[in-house]
C-alpha positions in Angstrom: -51.7 44.9 -10.4 -48.9 47.5 -9.9 -45.4 46.1 -9.1 -44.4 46.5 -5.4 -41.8 49.1 -4.9 -39.5 49.0 -1.8 -37.2 51.2 0.2 -34.6 49.8 2.5 -33.2 52.3 5.1 -29.7 51.0 6.2 -28.7 52.7 9.4 -25.0 52.5 10.6 -23.3 53.4 13.8 -24.3 55.7 16.7 -28.1 56.0 15.9 -30.5 55.2 18.8 -34.0 54.0 17.6 -36.8 54.9 20.1 -39.9 52.8 19.5 -43.0 55.0 20.0 -46.1 53.2 21.2 -49.8 54.0 20.8 -52.5 51.9 22.4 -49.9 49.2 23.3 -48.8 48.9 19.6 -45.7 50.2 17.8 -46.4 53.5 16.2 -43.3 54.8 14.5 -39.7 55.1 15.3 -37.7 58.2 16.3 -34.0 57.7 15.5 -31.9 60.0 17.6 -28.3 60.8 16.6 -26.3 62.1 19.5 -24.1 65.1 18.9 -20.5 64.1 19.4 -19.0 66.9 17.3 -16.5 66.6 14.6 -15.4 63.1 15.8 -18.2 61.8 13.6 -19.5 62.1 10.0 -23.3 62.4 9.7 -24.3 61.2 6.2 -27.3 60.1 4.3 -27.9 59.1 0.7 -27.5 56.4 -1.9 -24.8 53.8 -1.2 -21.3 55.2 -1.8 -22.9 58.6 -2.6 -24.0 59.7 0.8 -23.8 63.4 1.6 -23.7 65.4 4.9 -26.9 65.3 6.9 -27.3 68.8 8.4 -28.5 69.1 12.1 -32.2 69.1 12.5 -35.5 67.2 12.4 -36.3 64.9 9.5 -39.2 62.7 8.5 -39.3 59.9 6.0 -42.1 60.4 3.5 -43.5 58.4 0.6 -43.6 55.0 2.3 -46.4 53.0 3.9 -46.5 52.3 7.6 -46.1 48.6 8.4 -46.3 46.3 11.4 -42.6 45.2 11.7 -41.0 45.2 15.1 -37.5 44.7 16.5 -36.4 41.1 17.2 -34.8 41.3 20.6 -32.6 38.4 19.7 -30.9 40.8 17.3 -31.3 44.1 19.2 -32.4 44.8 22.7 -35.0 47.5 23.5 -34.3 49.4 26.8 -37.5 50.5 28.5 -37.2 54.1 29.4 -38.5 57.7 28.8 -36.7 60.2 26.7 -35.2 63.0 28.7 -36.8 66.4 28.2 -34.7 68.2 25.6 -33.1 65.0 24.3 -34.2 65.6 20.7 -33.3 69.2 20.8 -29.8 68.5 22.0 -29.2 65.7 19.6 -27.4 66.3 16.3 -30.5 65.1 14.4 -33.7 63.2 14.9 -35.3 61.2 12.1 -39.0 60.2 12.3 -39.8 57.0 10.6 -43.2 55.4 10.0 -43.3 51.9 11.5 -41.4 49.7 9.0 -42.8 46.7 7.2 -39.9 44.6 8.6 -36.8 45.3 10.7 -33.5 43.4 10.7 -30.3 44.0 12.6 -26.8 42.9 11.8 -23.2 43.0 13.1 -24.5 42.2 16.6 -22.5 41.9 19.9 -23.8 40.4 23.1 -23.0 42.2 26.4 -23.1 40.4 29.7 -23.4 41.8 33.3 -19.7 42.2 33.8 -19.4 44.5 30.8 -22.1 47.0 32.1 -22.0 49.4 35.0 -24.6 51.7 36.5 -27.6 51.5 38.9 -29.8 50.4 36.1 -27.7 47.5 34.8 -29.5 44.7 36.7 -32.9 46.0 35.8 -32.1 46.5 32.1 -30.6 43.0 31.8 -33.6 41.4 33.6 -36.1 43.2 31.3 -34.1 42.4 28.1 -35.8 40.2 25.5 -32.8 37.8 26.1 -32.6 38.0 29.9 -29.1 38.6 31.3 -27.8 39.9 28.0 -27.9 43.2 26.1 -27.8 42.9 22.3 -26.2 45.8 20.4 -26.3 46.1 16.6 -24.0 48.2 14.4 -26.5 48.1 11.4 -30.3 48.3 11.4 -32.3 47.8 8.2 -35.9 49.2 8.0 -37.8 47.7 5.1 -40.8 49.6 3.6 -43.2 49.4 0.7 -43.5 52.7 -1.1 -46.8 54.6 -1.2 -46.6 55.4 -4.9 -43.5 56.0 -7.0 -40.0 55.5 -5.7 -39.1 59.0 -7.0 -41.6 60.5 -4.5 -39.7 59.2 -1.4 -37.9 61.9 0.5 -36.1 62.4 3.8 -37.4 65.8 4.9 -35.4 68.6 3.3 -32.2 66.5 3.0 -30.6 66.8 -0.4 -31.2 63.2 -1.4 -33.4 61.5 -4.0 -33.7 57.8 -4.7 -31.3 56.1 -7.1 -32.2 57.2 -10.6 -32.0 53.7 -12.1 -35.6 53.1 -13.1 -35.0 49.5 -14.0 -35.0 48.7 -10.3 -38.1 48.4 -8.1 -36.3 49.4 -4.9 -33.8 51.8 -3.4 -31.5 51.7 -0.4 -31.1 54.8 1.7 -27.9 54.7 3.9 -27.6 56.8 7.1 -24.2 57.0 8.9 -23.3 58.4 12.3 -19.7 57.3 12.5 -16.0 58.3 12.3 -14.7 58.4 8.8 -11.3 57.1 9.8 -10.1 54.8 12.5 -9.9 56.8 15.8 -6.6 57.1 17.6 -8.2 55.8 20.8 -11.2 53.7 21.7 -14.1 56.1 21.8 -17.2 54.0 22.0 -17.3 54.1 25.8 -18.1 57.8 25.7 -20.5 57.4 22.9 -22.4 54.7 24.6 -22.7 57.1 27.5 -23.9 59.8 25.2 -26.7 57.5 23.9 -27.8 56.5 27.4 -28.0 60.1 28.4 -30.9 60.5 26.1 -33.0 58.7 28.7 -34.0 60.3 32.0 -34.5 57.2 34.0 -31.6 54.9 33.0 -28.1 54.8 34.5 -26.1 52.5 32.3 -22.5 52.6 31.1 -20.3 50.3 29.1 -17.2 48.9 30.8 -15.4 46.7 28.3 -16.0 47.4 24.6 -15.9 44.6 22.0 -14.8 44.8 18.4 -17.5 45.0 15.8 -18.6 41.6 14.6 -17.9 40.4 11.0 -20.3 40.9 8.2 -23.1 38.3 7.6 -22.2 35.0 6.0 -22.2 34.8 2.2 -25.7 34.0 1.1 -27.5 35.4 4.1 -28.3 38.8 2.5 -29.3 37.2 -0.8 -32.1 35.4 1.1 -33.4 38.7 2.5 -35.9 40.6 0.3 -34.5 39.1 -2.8 -31.0 40.3 -2.2 -32.0 44.0 -2.3 -29.3 44.9 0.3 -25.8 43.6 -0.5 -23.5 42.1 2.1 -21.0 44.8 1.0 -23.4 47.6 2.0 -23.0 46.6 5.7 -19.4 47.6 5.9 -18.5 50.3 8.5 -17.4 53.7 7.2 -13.7 53.7 8.2 -13.2 50.3 6.5 -15.0 51.4 3.5 -12.9 54.5 3.1 -9.7 52.5 3.3 -11.1 50.2 0.6 -12.1 53.1 -1.7 -8.5 54.4 -1.4 -7.2 51.0 -2.3 -9.5 50.9 -5.3 -8.2 54.2 -6.4 -4.7 53.0 -6.2 -5.6 49.8 -8.2 -7.2 52.0 -10.9 -4.2 54.3 -11.0 -1.9 51.2 -11.4 -4.2 49.8 -14.1 -4.9 46.6 -12.1 -8.0 44.5 -11.8 -10.7 45.9 -9.6 -12.9 42.7 -9.5 -11.6 41.5 -6.1 -11.4 44.8 -4.4 -14.2 44.1 -2.0 -12.9 40.8 -0.6 -12.1 39.8 2.1 -14.1 42.2 4.2 -13.0 41.2 7.7 -9.4 42.2 7.2 -10.5 45.8 7.5 -12.7 45.4 10.6 -12.5 48.4 12.9 -12.5 47.4 16.6 -13.7 50.8 17.8 -16.7 51.1 15.5 -19.8 52.7 17.1 -22.8 50.5 17.9 -26.1 51.8 19.1 -26.5 50.7 22.7 -29.8 49.0 22.3 -33.0 50.6 21.0 -35.3 52.5 23.4 -39.0 52.1 23.9 -41.5 53.8 26.2 
């Protein structure tokens, strides 16, 4: 029996997953990335080696469709219809087969007083956790590969899975995030940009909250055999600060072993979080 080969897609920041349905069942996910201009980096690739994702349409190929769904205790799905032209006006749209499993991390919980708009009561009432809206900074889509790991591709993006053939999995990271800490809190406008993708939802964020800390030590090791490291869930501005510090340690001929700990000291209050997933 052939060994199971997996792909984990780790999605960070301002990416809005829209759950497509067919016959009342989940039938693939369209991940829309709003165009917020040069304020964000749009990246995709292997961890620490992501490269710029050009504007356009992409489709993940080489993986099997599964039956995994969003757990609304981790990430709320807002019922709504995509506005005509929403995909065309987005920076990019990525079409994913339905994952085998979905997990969300770095989650905040919004209450009624933090949301404005004519749809706020309706959205909160229909939430999987009534009265609350869950927002995640990181989504992980877990897949089994159709054949070989090297056959997996993200449309025409210049990415190929990690070349380490001793592993039976690969992690594809996708970022829509500032590369450095912004001078002002910007996630209010970006939440609004995401909500504008829907034609029948009027919802805005009133009081942003800082991004939550990374999962507890040991939590990621229990997930798919530890294929996704806790360190891989770090936001992009914090990671870039850390990489600069690692360069300085190397220049000064100091030990790099503890360069990734502690993580929370570099937490970025203004980090982007997708404002709930969407479903039709």
